[in-house]
N, C-alpha and C positions, 0 to 999 in steps of 0.2 A: 162128670164129662160122660161118664158112663150111660146115662138115661138117653143122651142124643146119639148115640152109636148104633142105633136100631138100623138096619139095612133090607131091602126089598129088592125082589128080582124083577127085572124089566125087560121088554123085547123092543129092539130096535131095528132097523133095516139091515145093521151089520152083524147082530147076533145077540145073544143073552148077557145083560150085566147085572151085577149084584152091586147096589148103589146104595149110598146112605139115603134115609128118609129125608134127612132135613139138609138142604144145600149147606147150610152153615157147618155141617159136620164133616164136609169132604176133606179127604187129604190134601195139603198144598201140593203134592206131588202129582195130583190127578190132571186129566186133560179131558175136555169135552170133545165128544165125537165132531169131526170136521162134516161140513156140507159137501154131497157127493158132486162132482162136476156133471151136469145134466148129458143125458145120452146123446141127445141132439146135437151138444156143443162139441162132441167127441168121436168125429169119423174114423180117427186113427189112433193107433196106441201111442200114450203120451212118453213111451221111452224108446221104442224102435221104430215108430212110424209105421207099423204095419197097419194096412187098411182093414178096417171090421166089414165083415160079411156073414153069410149064414153058417159058414165053417169056424170062422175066427171069432170068437165071441168076446166081448168085452168085460172086463170086471174091474170092480172099484178096489181100491187100497183102503182098508178101513183106519189107516193111521192119518194119511194124507187126502184121502178123497178122490184123488186122481184117477183116471181111467187106463186100463192097461189091457194088452192081451194076456193068454193064460201063461205063455213063456215068460212074460215079464212080470207076472203078479201070481205065482203058483204057490208060493211060501205061506203055510198058516203057523203063526207065531204066537205065543202069548204075548198080550198087550195088558198088563197089569195096571197102567196108569189111566185107563180107560174102564177099567172094573171088568172087562169080558170075563165070563166064565171060562170059556174054551178058546184056545189057540184061534185066530182069526187071520183071513187072507191079507196080505201086504206084499207092497213091492219090495223088490231087492234092498233098495236104500233104506227103507224104513225098517225092514226086517232086520237089518243089522243094527240100527239105533235100538229097536226094541230089545233084541237079544241081550244087549248091554244092560239095558234098564231092567230086564228081568233078573239079572244076577245081582243087581242092586237090592232089587225087592227080595229076592231068595236068600241073600247072605247079609248084606250090611244092614238093612233094615230091621232084620231077626235079631242081630247082635245089638242094635241100639235099643230095641225093645225090652231086651233082656237086661239091659243096663249094667252098671258097675258101682263100685263104692268108692267115695271120695271125702277127703276132707274138705269142706267148702269155706271159702272166705267170701263175704258179700263186701263189694263195694271197698272201701278203705278201713273196714272193720278189722282188728287185730284178733278177734276170737274166731276160731275154725268150728265147724259143726259136721259131724259125721252124717254124710246123706247118700241114698242112692241117686245117681243120675240116669235117667232112661227116657226111651221116647214113647209118647202116650199111644194107646191102641189105636186112635184115629190118625195119629202121625201129626197132629195139629200143634202139640206141646212137647217141648223139653221139659221133663218134670224133676224137680230137686225134692226128693223125699226123706226126711229125718225127723227130729223133734219139731223142726219148722217145715212148711211145705210152700213150693214155689213153682209156678207153672209159665214156662217162658213160650209166647207163641213162636212157632218157626219162623214165620213170615217178617217177624220183628228183629231176628237175630241178623247181624250185620257181617259178623266174622266169628268164623270157628278155627281155631288154630291150636298146633302143639308148641309149646314152650320150649326152646332148646338152649336159651343162653340165660346163665343165673337162675336156673331151675334145676331142680332133679329130674331123671328121665320119668315120664307118665305125667307131667304137669300139664294142664289143658285149661283153655280161658274161653269163656263164652262172651261175647260183647253184645248188648241190646241197649241201643240209644247210648246213654249216658251211664248206665248201669254195668257193672262189671262183675263177674262172677270168676273167682280162681278155684278151680278143681282139681285138686292135688292128692295123687295116689297115696293111700294111707299105708305106711310101713312103720315098724318097729325096728329097734336093733337086733332083737332075738329071731324074728321071722317075719315073714310076709303073711299080714292077716287074710287076705284074700287074694284070690287069682283074676288076673285081668290080661287078657289077650291084646295083642297089638291091634287085632280087628275091631277093637272098639274104636280105638283111634282113627283107622284108616276110614270107617265108617262115619265118623264123626266130621271128619273132613270134607265128606261128600253131601252134607246137610244143606248148605247155601247153593252147592253147584246143581243138585238135584232140584231145588226148588225153583231155580231159573230156567233149566234148560226147558225149551218151548215144544 
């Protein structure tokens, strides 16, 4: 996958973006830039209804593309889902959404990409294998890496959940169509072999949600 991870710097009306050279390498969390509402179709602010004139200028939100006055669209907020290099102008509503997403990118995604170690049981097999579970660098795959190697496409994951009944704390399961992976935190009677923070579980539960949020 690494060969397809190259990126390029592009300039759009909204700002500079660092995007994958190949569209197939796009993150499943990415969003396309919206079309801007044409100036001629927007005589008033779409939030407060203030009329635009020589003094009251119009501004477009980079996330929704709607037209606002400076008061209603003054915040410049990071927008990682559109790959912007710098914070960009957004309306108040979009800015709140983007701020929450930025926390996901800055915290949960980093935790997932660092990964954690598990005993993995594939399907109905009785044999467990020690593997590292992590998110790939382009965020498209959940990678299980050990003596065997598996790559599960994020868009194919139907459910990610923590198992609480009948399993020891730290058990984790991923469903991909009919194939099921049990990822169980590795422990021994003497000591915990590795350190696994609750952040990995919380981040994992956000995978499906983050994939679907428009």
